[in-house]
C-alpha positions in Angstrom: 0.0 0.0 0.0 2.8 2.4 0.8 4.6 1.7 -2.4 1.4 2.3 -4.4 0.8 5.5 -2.6 4.4 6.6 -3.3 4.0 5.8 -7.0 0.7 7.8 -7.2 2.4 10.8 -5.4 5.3 10.6 -7.8 3.0 10.7 -10.8 1.1 13.7 -9.4 4.4 15.5 -8.8 5.6 14.7 -12.3 2.3 16.0 -13.8 2.5 19.1 -11.7 6.1 19.9 -12.7 5.2 19.4 -16.4 2.2 21.7 -16.1 4.4 24.4 -14.5 7.0 24.0 -17.2 4.4 24.3 -19.9 2.9 27.4 -18.3 6.3 29.0 -17.9 7.1 28.3 -21.6 4.1 30.3 -22.8 5.1 33.9 -23.7 3.4 36.7 -21.7 2.6 39.9 -23.5 2.5 43.0 -21.3 0.8 46.1 -22.5 2.8 49.1 -21.6 1.9 52.7 -22.3 -1.5 52.0 -24.0 -4.9 53.1 -22.9 -8.3 51.4 -23.5 -10.4 54.1 -25.1 -14.1 54.3 -25.5 -17.1 56.6 -25.8 -20.5 56.4 -24.1 -23.9 57.2 -25.5 -27.0 58.5 -23.8 -27.8 54.9 -22.8 -24.6 54.7 -20.8 -23.2 51.9 -23.1 -19.5 51.9 -23.7 -18.4 51.6 -27.3 -14.7 50.9 -27.8 -12.7 53.3 -30.1 -9.1 53.2 -31.4 -6.4 54.1 -28.9 -6.5 57.8 -28.3 -3.6 58.5 -26.0 -0.4 56.7 -25.1 1.9 57.3 -22.1 5.2 58.7 -23.3 6.7 59.9 -20.0 6.4 59.4 -16.3 7.8 62.0 -14.0 8.5 60.5 -10.6 10.9 63.1 -9.1 12.7 66.4 -9.7 15.5 64.7 -11.6 19.1 65.9 -11.3 18.2 69.3 -9.8 20.0 69.8 -6.5 17.5 69.8 -3.6 17.3 68.1 -0.2 14.1 66.4 -1.3 14.0 64.5 -4.6 10.6 63.0 -4.6 7.2 64.7 -4.6 5.1 64.4 -1.5 1.3 64.7 -1.6 1.3 66.9 -4.8 -2.1 68.6 -5.3 -2.0 70.6 -8.5 0.0 71.3 -11.7 -0.1 74.0 -14.3 1.3 74.3 -17.8 1.9 77.9 -18.9 2.0 79.4 -22.4 5.6 78.4 -22.9 5.0 74.8 -21.8 6.7 75.2 -18.4 5.2 72.8 -15.9 4.5 74.0 -12.3 3.9 71.3 -9.7 2.3 72.2 -6.3 4.3 69.8 -4.1 2.1 70.4 -1.1 3.7 67.9 1.2 7.1 69.5 0.7 5.6 73.1 0.9 7.2 74.0 -2.5 6.6 74.7 -6.1 8.6 72.8 -8.7 9.1 74.4 -12.1 10.0 72.2 -15.1 10.7 73.0 -18.7 9.1 71.4 -21.7 11.5 68.4 -21.5 10.3 67.9 -17.9 13.7 68.9 -16.4 13.5 70.8 -13.2 14.7 74.4 -13.7 13.7 75.9 -10.4 12.1 75.2 -7.0 10.3 77.9 -4.9 9.8 77.7 -1.2 8.7 81.3 -0.7 11.4 82.2 1.8 11.0 85.9 1.1 7.4 85.8 2.2 7.6 83.5 5.2 7.4 80.2 3.4 4.5 78.2 2.0 2.3 76.0 4.1 0.3 73.2 2.4 -0.4 75.0 -0.9 -3.2 73.5 -3.0 -3.4 75.4 -6.3 -1.5 77.5 -8.8 -2.1 79.8 -11.8 0.5 81.3 -14.1 -0.4 84.2 -16.3 1.0 85.0 -19.8 3.9 86.9 -18.3 5.0 84.0 -16.2 3.8 85.5 -12.9 2.7 82.9 -10.5 -0.4 83.1 -8.2 -0.3 80.4 -5.5 -3.2 79.3 -3.3 -1.1 79.2 -0.1 -3.9 77.4 1.8 -2.2 76.7 5.1 -1.3 80.4 5.4 -4.8 81.6 4.4 -3.5 83.7 1.5 -2.8 84.0 -2.2 0.8 84.7 -3.0 1.7 86.6 -6.2 5.3 86.0 -7.4 7.3 87.0 -10.5 8.7 84.4 -13.0 11.8 84.0 -10.8 9.8 83.3 -7.7 10.3 86.7 -6.0 7.5 87.8 -3.8 5.3 90.6 -5.3 2.2 90.8 -3.1 -0.3 88.7 -1.2 -4.1 88.6 -1.0 -6.0 87.7 2.2 -9.6 87.5 3.0 -11.1 90.8 1.6 -13.0 93.0 3.9 -16.6 93.5 2.8 -20.1 93.3 4.3 -20.8 90.5 1.8 -17.8 88.4 3.0 -18.1 86.2 6.1 -14.9 87.3 8.0 -15.6 84.7 10.6 -15.0 81.9 8.2 -11.4 81.1 7.6 -10.0 82.1 4.2 -8.7 78.8 2.7 -8.1 79.3 -1.0 -7.6 76.0 -2.9 -8.0 76.5 -6.7 -7.8 79.8 -8.6 -7.5 81.5 -11.9 -6.6 85.1 -12.9 -8.5 86.7 -15.7 -7.0 89.0 -18.4 -8.5 92.0 -16.4 -6.4 91.1 -13.4 -9.3 89.7 -11.3 -8.5 86.7 -9.2 -11.3 84.0 -9.1 -11.0 81.7 -6.1 -13.0 78.6 -5.4 -14.9 79.2 -2.2 -17.4 76.4 -1.5 -20.7 76.9 -3.3 -19.4 79.8 -5.4 -16.4 81.5 -6.8 -15.1 84.7 -5.1 -13.8 87.5 -7.3 -11.0 89.7 -6.0 -9.5 92.6 -7.9 -5.8 93.6 -8.2 -6.1 95.7 -5.0 -7.4 92.9 -2.9 -10.9 94.3 -2.9 -14.0 92.0 -3.0 -15.8 92.1 -6.3 -18.6 89.7 -5.7 -19.5 86.1 -5.9 -19.6 84.3 -9.2 -21.3 81.3 -10.7 -23.5 80.2 -7.8 -26.2 77.7 -9.0 -29.9 78.1 -8.2 -30.9 76.0 -5.2 -34.6 76.2 -6.3 -37.8 76.7 -4.3 -38.7 74.3 -1.5 -42.3 74.7 -0.4 -41.8 72.4 2.7 -39.0 74.7 3.9 -41.1 77.8 3.4 -44.1 76.3 5.4 -41.7 75.1 8.1 -40.2 78.6 8.5 -43.7 80.1 8.6 -45.2 77.9 11.2 -42.3 76.3 13.2 -41.3 77.6 16.6 -38.1 79.5 17.2 -36.4 76.3 18.5 -37.5 74.3 15.5 -36.3 77.1 13.1 -32.9 77.0 14.7 -32.7 73.3 14.0 -33.4 73.8 10.3 -30.4 73.2 8.2 -29.7 76.0 5.7 -29.8 74.8 2.2 -26.8 75.7 0.1 -25.8 75.4 -3.6 -23.5 72.6 -4.7 -19.8 73.3 -4.2 -17.2 73.9 -6.8 -14.2 71.6 -7.1 -11.8 73.2 -9.6 -11.5 75.9 -12.2 -9.4 76.8 -15.2 -9.2 79.6 -17.7 -9.8 79.0 -21.4 -8.3 81.0 -24.3 -11.8 82.3 -25.0 -11.7 84.1 -21.6 -14.3 81.8 -20.1 -13.9 80.1 -16.8 -14.3 76.4 -17.0 -15.2 74.7 -13.7 -16.2 71.4 -12.2 -18.7 71.2 -9.4 -20.9 68.8 -7.4 -24.0 70.2 -9.1 -26.1 67.3 -10.4 -29.2 69.2 -11.8 -27.6 71.3 -14.5 -24.3 69.4 -14.9 -21.0 69.0 -13.2 -19.0 70.7 -15.9 -19.6 74.4 -16.5 -18.4 77.2 -18.8 -19.0 80.5 -17.0 -19.2 83.8 -18.9 -18.4 87.2 -17.6 -21.5 87.4 -15.4 -21.2 83.9 -14.1 -23.8 82.2 -16.3 -23.2 78.7 -17.4 -23.1 78.4 -21.2 -22.0 74.8 -21.5 -24.3 71.8 -22.2 -26.9 71.3 -19.5 -28.7 68.3 -18.3 -32.1 70.1 -18.0 -33.4 73.0 -20.0 -36.5 75.1 -19.6 -39.0 74.5 -22.4 -42.7 74.0 -23.2 -42.6 70.2 -23.6 -45.3 68.6 -21.5 -44.6 65.0 -20.4 -46.8 62.4 -18.9 -45.7 62.0 -15.2 -47.3 58.5 -15.0 -45.2 57.0 -17.8 -42.1 58.9 -16.6 -42.6 57.2 -13.1 -42.9 53.8 -14.7 -39.8 54.3 -16.8 -37.9 55.3 -13.6 -39.0 52.2 -11.8 -38.8 49.6 -14.4 -36.0 50.9 -16.6 -33.7 52.4 -14.0 -33.4 55.6 -16.1 -31.8 57.6 -13.3 -28.6 57.5 -15.2 -29.5 55.8 -18.5 -31.2 57.1 -21.6 -30.3 60.7 -20.7 -27.1 62.7 -21.3 -24.7 62.9 -18.4 -21.1 64.1 -18.1 -18.8 61.2 -17.3 -20.6 58.0 -16.2 -23.0 57.3 -13.3 -21.9 53.7 -13.1 -18.4 52.5 -12.2 -16.5 49.7 -13.8 -18.4 47.1 -11.6 -21.8 48.5 -12.7 -22.4 50.1 -9.3 -24.3 53.4 -9.3 -22.1 56.5 -8.4 -22.1 60.2 -8.9 -18.9 61.5 -10.7 -16.5 63.8 -8.9 -14.3 65.6 -11.4 -11.1 66.5 -9.7 -9.8 68.9 -12.3 -10.4 70.3 -15.7 -8.3 71.7 -18.6 -9.1 73.3 -21.9 -6.7 73.4 -24.9 -6.3 76.1 -27.5 -9.0 74.5 -29.7 -11.6 74.5 -26.9 -11.3 70.8 -26.2 -12.4 70.2 -22.6 -10.8 67.3 -20.6 -11.7 66.3 -17.1 -10.5 63.5 -14.8 -12.9 61.7 -12.4 -11.5 61.0 -8.9 -13.3 57.8 -8.0 -12.7 55.8 -11.1 -9.6 57.5 -12.6 -11.3 57.8 -15.9 -10.4 60.8 -18.2 -13.3 62.3 -20.2 -12.9 64.6 -23.2 -15.6 66.8 -24.7 -15.9 69.3 -27.5 -17.3 72.8 -27.2 -20.9 71.5 -27.5 -20.4 69.1 -24.6 -20.3 66.0 -26.8 -17.9 63.2 -25.6 -14.9 62.7 -27.9 -13.2 59.9 -25.9 -12.7 58.4 -22.5 -9.8 56.4 -21.2 -7.8 55.6 -18.0 -9.0 54.0 -14.8 -7.7 52.9 -11.5 -4.7 50.6 -11.3 -1.0 50.3 -11.1 0.0 50.0 -14.7 0.9 52.9 -17.0 -2.1 54.8 -18.1 -4.0 54.2 -14.8 -4.0 56.1 -11.5 -4.4 55.6 -7.8 -5.7 59.0 -6.8 -5.8 61.5 -9.7 -5.6 65.1 -8.4 -4.9 67.4 -11.4 -4.8 67.6 -15.2 -3.5 70.1 -17.7 -2.6 70.2 -21.4 0.4 71.7 -23.3 0.6 73.4 -26.7 1.2 70.1 -28.4 -2.0 68.5 -27.0 -0.1 66.3 -24.5 -2.1 65.7 -21.3 -0.2 65.8 -18.0 -2.0 64.0 -15.2 -0.9 64.3 -11.6 -1.4 61.3 -9.3 -1.6 62.4 -5.7 -1.2 58.9 -4.2 1.6 57.7 -6.5 3.3 61.2 -6.3 4.0 61.2 -10.0 2.9 62.8 -13.3 2.1 60.8 -16.4 2.3 62.4 -19.8 -0.2 61.2 -22.4 0.5 62.0 -26.1 -2.4 62.0 -28.6 -2.6 59.4 -31.3 -3.4 60.1 -35.0 -7.0 59.1 -34.4 -7.7 61.6 -31.6 -5.7 64.3 -33.4 -7.9 63.9 -36.5 -11.0 64.2 -34.2 -9.6 67.4 -32.7 -8.8 68.8 -36.1 -12.2 68.0 -37.5 -13.9 69.6 -34.5 -11.8 72.7 -34.8 -12.3 73.0 -38.5 -16.0 73.0 -38.0 -15.8 75.6 -35.2 -13.7 77.8 -37.5 -16.2 77.6 -40.4 -14.2 75.3 -42.6 -17.0 72.8 -43.3 -15.5 71.1 -46.3 -12.3 70.6 -44.4 -14.2 69.3 -41.4 -16.0 66.8 -43.8 -12.7 65.5 -45.2 -11.3 65.1 -41.7 -14.3 63.3 -40.4 -14.1 61.0 -43.4 -10.5 60.1 -42.4 -11.8 59.4 -38.9 -14.4 57.0 -40.2 -11.7 55.3 -42.3 -10.0 54.4 -39.0 -13.2 53.6 -37.1 -16.4 53.4 -39.0 -18.4 53.1 -35.8 -17.3 56.4 -34.3 -20.6 58.1 -33.9 -19.4 61.6 -33.5 -17.8 61.4 -37.0 -21.2 60.8 -38.5 -22.6 63.7 -36.5 -19.8 65.9 -37.7 -20.4 64.9 -41.3 -24.1 65.6 -40.9 -23.4 69.0 -39.6 -20.9 69.7 -42.5 -23.6 68.6 -45.0 -26.0 71.0 -43.2 -23.6 73.9 -43.5 -23.1 73.1 -47.2 -26.9 73.1 -47.6 -27.0 69.4 -48.4 -30.0 69.0 -46.2 -31.3 65.5 -47.3 -27.7 64.1 -47.0 -27.5 65.7 -43.5 -30.8 64.1 -42.5 -29.6 60.7 -43.7 -26.3 60.9 -41.8 -28.1 62.1 -38.7 -30.4 59.1 -38.6 -27.4 56.8 -38.6 -26.4 57.9 -35.2 -29.8 59.1 -33.9 -28.8 62.7 -33.8 -32.2 64.4 -33.6 -30.8 67.9 -33.1 -28.9 68.0 -36.4 -31.7 66.2 -38.2 -34.1 68.8 -37.0 -31.9 71.7 -38.3 -31.6 70.0 -41.7 -35.3 69.0 -41.8 -36.6 72.5 -41.1 -34.4 74.0 -43.9 -35.4 71.2 -46.3 -39.1 71.7 -45.4 -38.8 75.4 -46.3 -37.2 74.6 -49.6 -40.0 72.1 -50.4 -42.7 74.6 -49.4 -41.2 77.4 -51.6 -40.9 75.0 -54.5 -44.4 73.5 -54.2 -46.4 76.1 -52.3 -49.6 75.9 -54.4 -49.7 72.1 -54.4 -49.2 72.0 -50.6 -52.0 74.5 -50.0 -54.4 72.5 -52.2 -53.5 69.2 -50.4 -53.8 70.9 -47.0 -57.2 72.2 -47.8 -58.4 68.8 -49.0 -57.1 67.2 -45.8 -58.9 69.8 -43.7 -62.1 69.3 -45.6 -61.8 65.5 -45.2 -61.0 65.9 -41.5 -64.1 68.1 -40.9 -66.2 65.6 -42.8 -65.0 62.7 -40.7 -65.4 64.6 -37.4 -69.0 65.7 -38.5 -69.9 62.1 -39.4 -68.5 60.7 -36.1 -70.3 63.3 -34.1 -73.7 62.8 -35.7 -73.4 59.0 -35.7 -72.2 58.9 -32.0 -75.1 61.2 -31.0 -77.6 59.0 -32.7 -76.2 55.9 -31.0 -76.4 57.6 -27.7 -80.1 58.5 -28.1 -80.9 55.0 -29.3 -79.1 53.6 -26.3 -80.7 56.0 -23.8 -84.2 55.6 -25.2 -83.9 51.8 -25.2 -84.5 51.5 -28.9 -82.2 48.4 -29.3 -82.3 45.2 -27.1 -78.5 45.3 -26.6 -75.5 47.4 -27.5 -73.7 46.2 -30.6 -69.9 46.4 -30.9 -70.1 49.1 -33.6 -72.5 51.1 -31.5 -70.3 50.6 -28.4 -67.3 52.1 -30.3 -69.4 55.1 -31.4 -70.6 55.4 -27.8 -67.0 55.6 -26.6 -66.4 58.5 -29.0 -69.5 60.3 -27.7 -68.2 59.8 -24.2 -65.2 61.9 -25.1 -67.4 64.7 -26.4 -70.1 64.6 -23.8 -68.8 62.7 -20.8 -71.7 63.8 -18.4 -74.5 62.5 -20.6 -72.7 59.4 -21.8 -71.6 58.2 -18.3 -75.1 58.9 -16.9 -76.4 56.7 -19.7 -74.1 53.8 -18.6 -75.6 53.9 -15.1 -79.2 54.0 -16.5 -78.8 51.2 -19.0 -76.0 49.1 -17.4 -77.9 45.8 -18.3 -77.5 46.6 -22.1 -73.7 47.1 -22.1 -71.7 45.0 -24.4 -68.6 44.1 -22.4 -66.6 43.2 -25.5 -66.5 46.9 -26.4 -64.0 48.1 -23.7 -61.6 45.3 -24.4 -61.7 46.0 -28.2 -61.0 49.7 -27.3 -58.1 48.6 -25.2 -56.7 46.4 -28.0 -57.1 49.2 -30.5 -55.3 51.6 -28.2 -52.4 49.2 -27.8 -52.3 48.7 -31.6 -52.2 52.5 -32.1 -49.4 52.8 -29.6 -47.3 50.2 -31.4 -48.0 51.8 -34.8 -47.2 55.2 -33.3 -43.7 53.9 -32.2 -42.9 52.8 -35.8 -44.6 55.6 -37.8 -43.9 58.8 -35.8 -41.3 61.2 -37.3 -37.8 60.4 -36.3 -37.0 63.7 -34.3 -40.2 63.4 -32.3 -39.7 59.7 -31.4 -39.4 59.2 -27.6 -37.8 55.7 -27.9 -35.5 54.0 -30.4 -37.1 51.1 -32.4 -34.5 48.6 -31.2 -35.3 49.6 -27.6 -39.1 49.0 -27.9 -40.4 46.7 -25.2 -44.0 45.8 -25.9 -44.6 44.5 -22.4 -43.4 47.8 -20.9 -45.5 49.8 -23.4 -48.6 47.8 -22.4 -47.9 48.6 -18.7 -47.5 52.3 -19.4 -50.7 52.4 -21.4 -53.0 50.3 -19.2 -51.6 50.9 -15.7 -54.0 53.7 -14.9 -57.3 52.5 -16.4 -56.8 48.9 -15.4 -55.7 49.6 -11.8 -58.5 52.1 -11.5 -61.1 49.3 -11.7 -60.4 47.5 -8.4 -59.3 50.7 -6.7 -62.5 52.5 -7.6 -64.7 49.5 -6.7 -63.1 49.3 -3.3 -63.4 53.0 -2.7 -67.1 53.3 -3.8 -68.1 50.1 -2.0 -67.4 51.5 1.4 -68.9 55.0 0.7 -72.4 54.3 -0.6 -71.4 54.0 -4.2 -73.8 52.5 -6.8 -71.5 51.1 -9.4 -70.4 47.5 -9.8 -67.3 46.1 -11.4 -69.0 45.8 -14.8 -69.9 49.5 -15.2 -66.5 50.6 -13.8 -64.7 48.4 -16.2 -66.7 49.7 -19.2 -66.3 53.3 -18.1 -62.6 52.9 -17.3 -61.4 51.3 -20.5 -63.4 53.5 -22.9 -61.4 56.4 -21.5 -58.7 55.1 -23.9 -60.8 56.4 -26.8 -59.1 59.9 -26.6 -55.8 58.2 -26.8 -56.8 56.5 -30.1 -58.5 59.6 -31.6 -55.6 61.9 -30.9 -52.6 59.7 -31.6 -53.9 58.1 -34.8 -53.7 61.3 -36.9 -50.9 62.6 -34.8 -48.5 59.9 -35.9 -48.9 61.0 -39.5 -49.1 64.7 -38.8 -45.7 64.4 -37.0 -44.0 63.9 -40.4 -44.3 67.6 -41.2 -43.1 68.6 -37.7 -39.6 68.5 -36.1 -38.1 68.8 -32.7 -38.5 72.6 -32.8 -42.3 72.1 -32.5 -42.1 69.5 -29.7 -43.4 72.1 -27.2 -46.9 72.4 -28.6 -46.7 68.8 -30.0 -46.5 67.7 -26.4 -49.8 69.5 -25.7 -51.5 66.7 -27.5 -50.1 64.2 -25.1 -51.2 66.4 -22.2 -54.7 66.6 -23.8 -55.0 62.8 -23.7 -54.2 62.8 -20.0 -56.6 65.6 -19.3 -59.5 64.0 -21.2 -58.9 60.7 -19.4 -58.9 62.4 -16.0 -62.1 64.3 -16.9 -63.9 61.0 -17.9 -62.8 59.2 -14.8 -63.9 62.2 -12.6 -67.2 62.5 -14.3 -67.8 58.8 -14.2 -67.1 58.7 -10.5 -69.5 61.5 -9.8 -72.4 60.7 -12.2 -72.4 56.9 -11.9 -72.5 57.1 -8.1 -74.6 60.2 -7.6 -71.8 61.9 -5.6 -71.5 65.6 -4.9 -68.6 67.5 -6.4 -66.9 67.6 -3.0 -67.3 63.9 -2.3 -66.1 63.1 -5.8 -62.8 64.8 -5.1 -62.5 62.9 -1.8 -63.2 59.6 -3.6 -60.8 60.4 -6.4 -58.1 60.9 -3.8 -59.0 57.7 -2.0 -59.0 55.8 -5.3 -55.6 57.3 -6.2 -54.2 56.2 -2.9 -55.6 52.7 -3.3 -54.0 52.5 -6.8 -50.7 53.5 -5.3 -51.0 50.8 -2.7 -51.9 48.3 -5.4 -48.8 49.2 -7.4 -46.5 48.9 -4.4 -48.0 45.5 -3.5 -47.5 44.3 -7.1 -43.9 45.7 -7.2 -43.1 44.0 -3.8 -44.5 40.7 -5.1 -42.4 41.1 -8.2 -39.3 41.7 -6.2 -40.0 38.8 -3.8 -40.7 36.5 -6.7 -37.4 37.4 -8.3 -35.6 36.7 -5.0 -37.3 33.4 -4.6 -36.3 32.4 -8.2 -32.7 33.5 -7.6 -32.6 31.5 -4.3 -34.0 28.3 -6.0 -31.7 28.7 -8.9 -28.7 29.0 -6.5 -29.8 25.9 -4.6 -30.1 23.9 -7.9 -26.7 25.2 -9.0 -25.2 24.2 -5.6 -26.8 20.8 -5.8 -25.4 20.2 -9.2 -21.9 21.2 -8.2 -21.8 19.0 -5.1 -23.8 16.0 -6.0 -23.9 15.6 -9.8 
C-alpha cells in the first residue's frame, strides 16, 4: 500500500512539474503605455474606439536638480503655462517645482522671502510667467514674479458680503486678463481685484424653491427654526481659464451638470442636463420608466458616467479640468480614474484611463493640464508622479475635424471626419460631424440621412426645417391645395362621427335596441369623449344593455395605435428607439391607470355608498382610452411635417390625452355614483391612494418572486456542483 501511494504521489508531482513547465514556456505579453479608449452614448453603453492617448513619459521626481528632497510628497496641483513650463504644487514639501518642456526641473520655490509656503493647493501662471499660489495653510494667495520673487499677497477681503468669521482657505484659482482673481470658495467663486478688494460672488447655482421649507419657517417655533439646516448650492471643485476668456469649472451640481463654462456674469453656457421648455410630459409614464428601466442615469445625457467599472451606481466627482487652444475640454474623475474629453458642445470625444498600477491608470488623480502640443499631463496624488499622455493620430484627427467645423471650414471638417471613419467606421461623432458639415453646405437631405445613422435628432431637426422650407417654396400651391383637401376631409369625418355617435347615444338611452352592438359601443365611446356627463349617466341608466366586448376592443385598439405610433412617428419626435421598444413595458405604461382604476374605484365606492359595480366601472374605465386613439392616430402621420423645434406644442396633444382621461374618470365617479362634487374629489383621492398601494404591492411581489427564483436557482446550482 505504501509503495502504491508513493507511485501515485510521484505521478502527481511529475504531472505538476510538467504543467508548471508548460505554463512558464508560454510567452506573456505586457501592454505598456497604451490606454483602453471608448465613448459612451446617452444609454450609458461603452463603445470601444481606437487608442486615443499613449503614455510617453512618467515624472517620478525632480531629476538631477539639487535639492534636499528628490521625490514629490502629496502633490495637489499642476499648471502648464503658455511656454509649456510645468509647475507642480508639491504640497507635502511646501514648495513649487518648475520644469521645462523636457520635464527637467529648472527651479524650486519655497517662498522664503514671504515667510514660506504652508500646504499650498493650487497655482495659476499668467501669460507673463507671474505665479499666483493658493497658499492654503497660510490663508492667503501669493503673487510671485517668474523668478519666484514675492510681489504681493491677498488675504480675506474686507466686505459686508464676506463672512470674515469663516477662515480664508483658497484652494484653486485663476486670474483673468483683467487682473481679477477668481478663487473657489465652497458653493461659489469669489472675485478679488488687483487691489485685494472683494468684487462679488460668481457662478452660484440656483438651489430652487422648497415649499416644505417655506411652510416650516412660517409655522415652526423658534427652537424648530434654529434646528433647520440651511440649504446651500452645490460646491465647486476646480477651475481653469480658457483661451476664450471663459472660466471652465467642475462642481458637485447634479441638476444642470458637473462641468460648467461661465461667462463674464457667471452664467453657465455649457451643455446642460435640463433646459426650460414647453414640452409637456406624462408623469405617470415617466414614473414607470424610472421604476422599471432604472433611467436615473441611463437614456439621458450625463457628463462622465454614473456607473463605475463594476456596474455600481455612483455620482462622478471631477477632480480637475483643462481646456486646450481649440476648446477641447478634458476632465478627470477622482473615484474611477477615468479621463473624459468633450468638445465645445459638450459631446464626448473619448474616455480612457482608470484605477490601477500599470501605466495609463491612476491611484488617486488630483490634477490635469494640457500643453501646446496637445499632451495631457495628469498628476497622481497617491503615487506622487505625473504621467504624460500623447495624442494618437486618431484623436488628433478628431480634434482637427472639430476645430475646422468651429472655424467655419465645413469642407475641411467633412474631409477630416471621413478620415476618422476610415480608422473607425463606428465612431458616432464622426457621423454627427459629417451631418453638420452637410447641413452647413446646404445638403439637407444628406445631412438628415447621416443624422439618422447615429440618432442625432438635433442635427436632423436643423436640416429637416431647412429642407421643409425649400419644399414649401418650390411646391407652395400644391401644398396649399393638399392641405385644404385634408382639412375638408377631416371636418367631414369629425362631423360624421359626431352625428353618428349622438344617434347611437339616443338609441341607447331611449332603449331602442335590445343590446348594444360592438359598432354602437365604439361610437358610444367617441360620444363619451365629447359629452362625458350625458354618456356616463347613460351607462348607469342602461347598465344591463352594455356590451362588455367593447371596452376590451377599445383597449386592444389603443395598444395597436401605440405600437403603430412607435414605428410611424417622425424620427426627431420619437421618444424611444425602435431597437429599444419593449411591448410589455408599453402595455404597462398604457394600461396601468385604467386597469388599476377598476379594483381601486370599486373598493373606494363600495365603502362609501357607491352605486357602481365592477361591470360598469370596467366599461367606463377602459373606454377612457378612446381619446388616446382619436388623438394619436392622426398625430403619428401629422408628425412627419413637424420636427423637434415644434415638440413644445406637440407635447400639448399628449397632455390633452391625460386631461381627457382624467375628466372622464372624474365625471364617471360623480355621475355613476350620484356623488356631490366635493365627495367626488375625496373619492378620487381615495382611489388614487388605493391605486398606489396596489402598485406597491405588485412591485413588492415582483421583487420577492425574483428573490425566490434566484434562491431556488442558487440551490439547484449548488446541488449540481456538489452531488452531480
